[in-house]
C-alpha positions in Angstrom: 126.1 86.9 168.2 125.3 84.2 170.7 124.2 81.0 168.9 121.1 80.6 171.0 119.9 84.1 170.1 119.8 83.5 166.3 116.3 82.2 166.2 115.0 85.4 167.6 115.4 86.9 164.2 113.4 84.1 162.5 109.6 84.0 162.3 107.8 80.7 161.5 105.2 82.6 159.5 106.2 85.5 157.2 103.1 87.6 157.6 99.3 87.9 157.9 96.8 89.9 156.0 94.6 92.7 157.4 91.6 90.4 157.4 93.5 87.7 159.3 94.5 90.3 161.9 91.0 91.6 162.3 89.7 88.1 162.9 92.6 87.0 165.2 92.2 85.8 168.8 95.1 88.1 169.6 93.0 91.2 168.8 89.9 89.9 170.7 91.9 89.1 173.8 94.1 92.2 173.7 91.0 94.4 173.8 90.0 92.7 177.0 93.2 93.5 178.8 94.2 97.0 180.0 96.8 98.8 177.9 99.5 98.8 180.6 99.0 96.0 183.1 100.9 96.3 186.4 104.0 94.2 187.0 102.1 92.2 189.6 99.2 91.5 187.2 101.8 90.2 184.7 103.3 87.9 187.3 100.0 86.5 188.4 99.0 85.8 184.8 102.3 84.1 183.9 102.0 81.9 187.0 99.1 80.2 185.3 101.4 78.9 182.5 102.5 75.3 183.2 106.2 75.9 182.7 106.2 79.2 184.7 104.1 78.1 187.7 106.7 78.9 190.4 107.5 82.4 191.8 111.2 81.4 191.8 111.2 81.2 188.0 113.8 83.6 186.6 111.2 85.5 184.4 109.0 86.2 187.4 112.0 87.0 189.7 113.3 89.5 187.2 109.9 91.2 186.8 109.4 91.6 190.5 112.9 92.7 191.3 113.7 94.9 188.3 110.4 96.5 187.5 110.9 99.6 185.3 109.8 101.2 182.0 111.6 98.5 179.9 111.3 95.4 182.1 109.0 93.4 179.8 110.9 94.0 176.6 114.2 93.4 178.3 113.0 90.0 179.6 111.7 89.2 176.1 115.1 89.7 174.6 116.9 87.8 177.4 118.3 84.2 177.4 115.7 83.0 180.0 114.0 79.6 179.3 110.4 78.5 179.4 110.5 74.7 179.3 112.7 73.6 176.4 112.4 77.0 174.7 113.9 80.5 175.1 111.3 82.8 176.5 111.2 85.0 173.4 110.8 81.9 171.2 108.0 80.6 173.4 106.1 83.9 173.3 106.4 84.2 169.5 105.3 80.7 168.9 102.1 81.4 170.9 101.5 84.6 169.0 101.8 82.6 165.7 99.6 79.8 166.9 97.0 82.4 168.0 95.6 80.0 170.6 92.9 81.6 172.8 93.8 79.8 176.1 97.5 80.4 176.0 97.3 84.0 174.7 94.9 84.8 177.5 97.6 83.8 180.0 100.3 85.7 178.1 98.4 88.8 177.1 99.2 90.9 180.2 102.9 90.4 179.5 102.4 91.1 175.7 100.4 94.3 176.5 103.0 95.6 178.9 105.8 94.9 176.4 103.8 96.5 173.6 103.1 99.6 175.6 106.8 99.9 176.4 107.7 99.7 172.7 104.9 102.1 171.7 105.8 104.8 174.3 109.5 104.7 173.6 109.2 105.1 169.9 111.8 106.0 167.3 112.5 109.7 167.1 114.6 109.5 164.0 114.1 107.8 160.7 116.2 104.7 160.0 116.6 101.7 157.8 116.6 98.3 159.4 117.2 94.8 158.0 115.9 91.3 158.5 116.9 88.1 156.7 114.6 85.2 156.1 114.4 82.1 153.9 111.2 82.1 151.9 109.7 79.5 149.6 108.0 80.6 146.3 104.5 80.8 147.9 105.8 83.0 150.7 107.6 85.2 148.2 104.3 85.7 146.3 102.7 86.9 149.5 104.8 90.1 149.4 103.2 91.9 146.4 104.2 95.5 145.7 101.7 97.8 147.4 100.4 95.2 149.8 99.8 96.0 153.5 100.5 93.1 155.9 101.6 92.4 159.5 104.2 90.3 161.2 102.3 88.6 163.9 105.1 88.1 166.5 107.5 90.4 168.1 109.8 91.1 165.2 113.5 91.6 165.8 115.5 93.5 163.2 119.0 94.9 163.1 120.7 98.0 161.8 123.5 95.9 160.5 122.9 94.5 157.0 125.6 91.8 157.2 124.0 90.4 160.4 120.5 90.2 158.7 122.0 88.5 155.6 123.3 85.6 157.8 119.7 84.6 158.6 118.3 83.9 155.1 118.6 84.4 151.4 115.8 87.0 151.2 116.7 90.4 152.8 114.0 92.7 154.1 115.0 96.3 154.0 112.6 98.2 156.3 112.3 101.9 156.1 111.2 103.6 159.3 110.0 107.2 159.3 109.9 109.1 162.6 107.9 109.1 164.7 107.1 105.4 164.5 105.2 104.0 167.5 105.6 100.3 166.7 109.4 99.9 167.0 112.0 100.6 169.6 115.8 100.8 169.6 117.0 98.0 171.9 120.7 99.2 171.9 120.6 100.2 175.6 118.0 97.7 176.7 118.8 94.3 175.2 121.1 91.8 177.0 122.9 91.6 173.6 123.7 95.1 172.6 126.2 94.2 170.0 123.3 93.1 167.7 122.1 96.7 167.3 118.6 95.2 167.6 115.4 97.1 166.9 112.2 95.4 168.1 108.7 95.7 166.5 105.6 95.1 168.6 103.3 92.2 167.6 101.2 92.7 164.5 103.2 95.7 163.4 102.0 96.9 160.0 104.0 97.3 156.8 103.6 98.1 153.1 105.6 96.5 150.4 107.4 99.3 148.5 109.4 97.2 146.0 110.9 93.7 145.6 113.3 91.5 143.7 114.0 87.9 144.2 116.5 88.5 147.0 115.4 91.9 148.3 112.0 93.1 149.7 111.7 96.8 150.6 109.1 97.6 153.3 107.7 100.8 154.7 106.8 100.7 158.4 103.3 102.2 158.7 101.6 103.0 162.0 97.8 102.4 161.9 97.1 105.8 163.5 98.6 108.5 165.7 97.4 106.5 168.7 100.4 104.7 170.1 98.3 101.7 171.0 96.5 101.5 167.7 97.2 97.8 167.1 95.3 96.7 170.2 92.5 99.2 170.2 90.5 98.4 167.1 87.4 97.7 169.0 87.7 101.1 170.7 88.0 102.7 167.3 84.9 100.9 166.2 83.0 102.3 169.2 84.3 105.8 168.4 83.1 105.4 164.8 79.7 104.4 166.0 79.5 107.5 168.2 80.6 109.7 165.3 78.0 108.1 163.2 75.2 108.9 165.7 76.4 112.5 165.9 76.5 112.7 162.1 73.0 111.4 161.9 71.8 114.0 164.4 73.5 116.7 162.3 71.8 115.3 159.2 68.4 115.5 160.9 68.9 119.1 161.7 70.0 119.8 158.1 66.9 118.0 156.8 64.7 120.1 159.0 66.3 123.2 157.7 66.0 122.1 154.1 62.3 121.2 154.6 61.6 124.7 156.0 63.4 126.3 153.0 61.5 124.1 150.6 58.1 125.0 152.2 58.9 128.7 151.6 60.3 128.2 148.1 57.4 126.2 146.8 54.9 128.8 147.7 55.4 130.6 144.4 55.6 128.9 141.0 56.6 132.2 139.3 59.8 132.6 141.4 63.1 133.1 139.6 65.2 130.2 138.1 67.6 130.5 141.0 64.8 129.9 143.4 63.6 127.0 141.3 67.1 125.4 141.5 67.2 125.8 145.2 63.8 124.1 145.6 64.9 121.3 143.3 68.0 120.8 145.4 65.9 120.7 148.6 63.7 118.0 147.0 66.6 115.5 147.1 66.6 115.5 150.9 62.9 115.9 151.6 61.1 113.5 154.0 57.8 111.8 153.6 56.1 114.4 155.8 57.5 117.3 153.7 56.2 115.6 150.5 52.7 115.8 152.0 53.4 119.5 152.6 54.4 119.9 149.0 51.0 118.5 147.8 49.2 120.8 150.1 51.2 123.8 148.9 50.7 122.7 145.3 46.9 122.8 145.8 47.1 126.2 147.3 49.2 127.4 144.3 46.6 126.1 141.9 43.9 128.0 143.7 45.9 131.2 143.6 46.4 130.8 139.8 42.7 131.8 139.3 43.2 135.2 140.9 43.3 138.3 138.6 46.6 139.6 137.1 46.9 142.6 139.3 46.3 140.6 142.5 48.8 138.0 141.4 51.5 140.6 140.7 50.8 142.2 144.0 51.0 138.9 145.8 54.2 137.9 144.0 55.9 141.1 145.1 54.9 140.5 148.7 55.9 136.8 148.5 59.2 137.6 146.8 60.0 140.1 149.5 59.0 137.6 152.2 61.0 134.9 150.5 64.1 137.1 150.3 63.8 137.8 154.0 63.2 134.1 154.7 66.1 133.1 152.5 68.4 135.4 154.5 67.1 133.9 157.7 67.7 130.4 156.3 71.2 131.3 155.3 71.8 132.8 158.7 70.6 129.5 160.3 72.8 127.6 157.9 75.8 129.7 158.7 75.1 129.1 162.4 75.0 125.4 161.9 78.3 125.2 160.0 79.9 127.4 162.6 78.7 125.0 165.3 80.0 122.0 163.3 83.4 123.7 162.9 83.6 124.3 166.6 83.0 120.7 167.3 
């Protein structure tokens, strides 16, 4: 391994919590940038960075001359410099710092690289390794069962002995296919002998097990969406729309229940099954239907003064009417559920 590539396998910060991710500048800015910016958009954005403000810079030249489906992640893994730092180290330091101004300038590149990782995902399960030196506090961060994220691009290797050379604590990362947040860099990286696998920023993991020198992780995609990590705001909008649709369905159900209650409460001498159904409807009744209940209750009291033969006759007619109404109500209910299933 080339000496100047070793720090690509080292993060300054072991991980962040879910809350830290949700409140990060990274997430806010990424949601303001298109999922797959054009190569020219990336170049124009990088030109605003002080140490890359010349179109003759190797990073920009490479992007413009060798634009393809892996251009951003190949440049990330390269030996190119930005000021005193390697480009990959510069990018990761800005991701860790989570500074709004710098991330705004870098985000088109980050989004393009993330898209290229997510849409060339692992088709087979594998086990990857990463070595780190952790102090006691950092060790405590990785509690069994905990979900967390590595904030930077995270380089791992399929070779355990390479990972061990980077620190006393070995991360063993289990990847189940398909996994949209990691890509095999074997045929992409400038340094193919490393057998590098690259995770996108803020990839999500769960701690499966740990000892003092070994931490076993499971790579966990947030959702089936390949761009899940940068689309949380879009997901929130979808949830809001779903909530509105759900409320609309609830209004229709309440209306149906109120009609059923109106019919059921017309006869105090109905069967216990009818009484249970009325009681169940009472749980979802609106204020207007409560007024209807009082009105119906008064009518029921007036009917109680009728003679026995009229009452029995009326009951027979009402029970027959109720059975018909109940069937109609059930048909309406079946129609509603069928419509919901179709949706």
